[in-house]
C-alpha positions as CSV (number, residue, x, y, z in Angstrom):
1,X,33.3,-35.2,-24.5
2,X,30.7,-37.4,-26.0
3,X,28.9,-37.7,-22.6
4,X,28.6,-33.9,-22.4
5,X,27.0,-33.8,-25.8
6,X,24.5,-36.5,-24.8
7,X,23.7,-34.7,-21.5
8,X,23.1,-31.4,-23.4
9,X,20.7,-33.1,-25.8
10,X,18.6,-34.4,-22.9
11,X,18.0,-30.8,-21.8
12,X,16.0,-29.9,-24.9
13,X,12.4,-29.5,-24.0
14,X,9.4,-30.1,-26.2
15,X,7.5,-27.3,-27.8
16,X,4.4,-28.4,-25.9
17,X,6.1,-27.8,-22.6
18,X,7.3,-24.4,-23.6
19,X,3.9,-23.4,-24.8
20,X,2.3,-24.6,-21.6
21,X,4.8,-22.6,-19.5
22,X,4.2,-19.5,-21.7
23,X,0.5,-19.9,-21.2
24,X,0.9,-20.2,-17.5
25,X,3.1,-17.1,-17.5
26,X,0.4,-15.2,-19.4
27,X,-2.3,-16.3,-16.9
28,X,-0.1,-15.3,-14.0
29,X,0.4,-11.9,-15.7
30,X,-3.3,-11.4,-16.0
31,X,-3.8,-12.4,-12.3
32,X,-1.1,-9.9,-11.3
33,X,-2.8,-7.1,-13.2
34,X,-6.2,-8.0,-11.8
35,X,-4.8,-8.1,-8.2
36,X,-3.2,-4.7,-8.7
37,X,-6.3,-3.1,-10.1
38,X,-8.9,-4.6,-7.8
39,X,-6.9,-3.9,-4.5
40,X,-7.9,-7.2,-2.8
41,X,-6.7,-6.2,0.6
42,X,-3.8,-4.8,2.4
43,X,-1.9,-7.9,1.4
44,X,-2.2,-7.3,-2.3
45,X,1.5,-6.3,-2.5
46,X,2.5,-9.6,-0.9
47,X,0.2,-11.5,-3.3
48,X,1.8,-9.8,-6.2
49,X,5.3,-10.6,-4.9
50,X,4.3,-14.2,-4.5
51,X,3.0,-14.4,-8.1
52,X,6.2,-12.7,-9.3
53,X,8.2,-15.4,-7.5
54,X,6.2,-18.2,-9.1
55,X,6.7,-16.6,-12.6
56,X,10.5,-16.2,-11.9
57,X,10.7,-19.8,-10.8
58,X,9.0,-21.0,-14.0
59,X,11.4,-19.0,-16.1
60,X,14.4,-20.2,-14.1
61,X,13.5,-23.8,-14.1
62,X,12.2,-24.2,-17.7
63,X,13.6,-21.5,-19.9
64,X,17.0,-21.3,-18.2
65,X,17.2,-25.1,-17.6
66,X,17.8,-24.9,-13.9
67,X,16.0,-28.1,-13.3
68,X,18.9,-30.0,-15.0
69,X,21.6,-28.4,-12.9
70,X,23.3,-30.1,-10.0
71,X,22.4,-29.5,-6.3
72,X,25.2,-27.0,-5.6
73,X,23.9,-24.4,-8.0
74,X,20.3,-24.9,-6.8
75,X,21.6,-24.5,-3.2
76,X,23.3,-21.2,-4.1
77,X,20.1,-20.0,-5.7
78,X,18.1,-21.0,-2.7
79,X,20.5,-19.2,-0.4
80,X,20.2,-16.0,-2.5
81,X,16.4,-16.2,-2.5
82,X,16.3,-16.6,1.2
83,X,18.5,-13.6,1.8
84,X,16.4,-11.6,-0.6
85,X,13.2,-12.7,1.1
86,X,14.7,-11.8,4.5
87,X,15.6,-8.3,3.3
88,X,12.1,-7.8,1.8
89,X,10.5,-9.1,5.0
90,X,12.5,-6.8,7.1
91,X,11.5,-3.9,4.9
92,X,7.9,-4.8,5.2
93,X,8.0,-5.1,8.9
94,X,9.7,-1.7,9.2
95,X,7.0,-0.1,7.1
96,X,4.1,-1.9,8.8
97,X,5.1,-1.1,12.4
98,X,5.9,2.6,12.0
């Protein structure tokens, strides 16, 4: 019981870390808006999906404390993300080759 309390205390991040992650999320939001408005190329949707993935990863690892979890939970998350990426990839390939 005492060990669990000690482990939970280690998971508390500093305010500086959270402010840096928040600033990174704001910068990525601005980049997402710029890419959507400027229409970089036919790959702008993929670029926005990549930026959204990076933002989701930052939220998962820092705000939801996934970086402190054991390997099993990280493996499950990786499996779900790979399945999601496969479904999105198959959808894009269907649309592109019509």
